C-alpha positions in Angstrom: 110.4 -51.3 14.4 111.2 -47.6 14.8 107.7 -46.8 13.5 106.1 -48.9 16.2 108.3 -47.6 18.9 107.0 -44.1 18.6 103.4 -44.9 17.6 102.0 -44.5 21.0 103.8 -41.3 21.7 102.6 -39.9 18.4 99.0 -40.8 19.3 99.4 -39.3 22.7 100.7 -36.0 21.3 97.8 -35.9 18.8 95.3 -36.6 21.6 96.8 -33.8 23.7 96.7 -31.4 20.7 93.1 -32.3 19.9 92.0 -31.8 23.5 93.8 -28.5 23.8 92.2 -27.2 20.6 88.8 -28.4 21.8 89.2 -26.7 25.2 90.2 -23.4 23.5 87.2 -23.6 21.1 84.8 -24.2 24.0 86.4 -21.4 26.1 86.2 -18.8 23.2 82.6 -19.7 22.3 81.2 -18.3 25.5 77.4 -18.5 24.9 75.4 -16.0 27.0 73.3 -17.3 29.8 69.5 -17.0 29.3 67.2 -17.0 32.3 63.5 -17.7 31.8 62.6 -14.0 32.2 65.0 -13.0 29.4 63.7 -15.9 27.3 60.0 -14.8 27.8 60.9 -11.2 27.0 62.7 -12.2 23.8 59.9 -14.4 22.7 57.4 -11.6 23.2 59.6 -9.1 21.3 60.2 -11.5 18.5 56.5 -12.2 18.1 55.8 -8.4 18.1 58.5 -7.7 15.5 57.6 -10.6 13.2 53.9 -9.9 13.4 54.6 -6.3 12.3 57.3 -7.1 9.7 56.3 -4.1 7.6 57.5 -1.7 10.2 61.1 -0.3 9.9 62.6 -2.0 13.0 66.1 -1.4 14.3 68.1 -3.6 16.7 68.3 -0.5 18.9 64.4 -0.4 19.2 64.2 -4.1 19.9 67.0 -3.8 22.5 65.2 -0.9 24.2 62.0 -2.9 24.4 64.0 -5.6 26.2 65.8 -3.1 28.4 69.2 -4.3 27.1 72.1 -2.8 25.2 71.9 -3.5 21.5 75.0 -5.8 21.6 73.6 -7.8 24.6 70.2 -8.1 22.9 71.8 -9.3 19.7 73.9 -11.9 21.5 70.9 -13.2 23.6 68.6 -13.2 20.6 71.1 -15.2 18.5 71.8 -17.6 21.3 68.0 -18.3 21.7 66.8 -18.3 18.1 69.9 -19.3 16.2 69.8 -16.2 13.9 70.1 -12.5 14.3 67.1 -10.2 14.9 67.6 -8.6 11.5 67.9 -12.0 9.7 64.6 -13.0 11.2 63.0 -9.7 10.2 64.3 -9.9 6.7 62.9 -13.5 6.4 59.5 -12.4 7.7 59.5 -9.4 5.2 60.3 -11.8 2.3 57.5 -14.1 3.3 55.1 -11.2 3.4 56.4 -9.9 0.1 55.7 -13.3 -1.5 52.2 -13.2 -0.2 51.6 -9.7 -1.5 53.1 -10.5 -4.9 51.0 -13.6 -5.4 47.6 -12.6 -3.9 47.2 -8.9 -4.7 46.5 -7.6 -8.1 49.7 -6.3 -9.7 51.2 -4.0 -7.0 54.4 -2.4 -8.3 57.7 -3.4 -6.8 58.1 0.1 -5.3 54.6 -0.3 -3.7 55.6 -3.6 -2.2 58.9 -2.3 -1.0 57.2 0.7 0.6 54.6 -1.4 2.3 57.4 -3.6 3.8 59.2 -0.5 5.2 62.0 -0.2 2.6 63.0 3.3 1.7 64.8 2.0 -1.4 63.2 -0.4 -3.9 66.5 -1.7 -5.2 67.5 -2.7 -1.6 64.2 -4.7 -1.4 64.9 -6.4 -4.7 68.4 -7.3 -3.7 67.2 -8.8 -0.4 64.4 -10.6 -2.1 66.7 -12.2 -4.7 69.2 -13.2 -1.9 66.4 -14.9 0.0 64.6 -16.6 -2.9 67.1 -16.8 -5.7 65.0 -14.7 -8.0 63.8 -11.2 -8.4 60.3 -10.3 -7.1 59.1 -9.9 -10.7 60.3 -13.3 -11.7 58.9 -14.8 -8.6 55.5 -13.3 -9.3 55.6 -14.5 -13.0 56.7 -18.0 -12.1 54.2 -18.6 -9.3 51.0 -17.1 -10.5 
């Protein structure tokens, strides 16, 4: 009987606790507002960056193109596209690397890395492996 007597009170306290935690989570999330002009600007910049993935882009350059601070640009970009500008760029670089590795006749890894804007071949190899689960050499060998 004691168990039943406090059952509703326990449920009420759990509900209050849940709603409090939910309200706090919503309050701290604070997604930035995107107006249509900002959206259009970000879509154009994204297209330009991903179409020229071989260039050495920085968030600062992209932000300057958008006339925004780097932190504001990053926040708006992530809110709109669901990933950071650099994550998108790395993904585009890896897609381009796969194409180069499979379609061109035996470019060296340092040549591929250089074409994709990497100063360091090892950095390219690490990013390629993180993205695909294998090294560029293994990828080329397994997919030719």
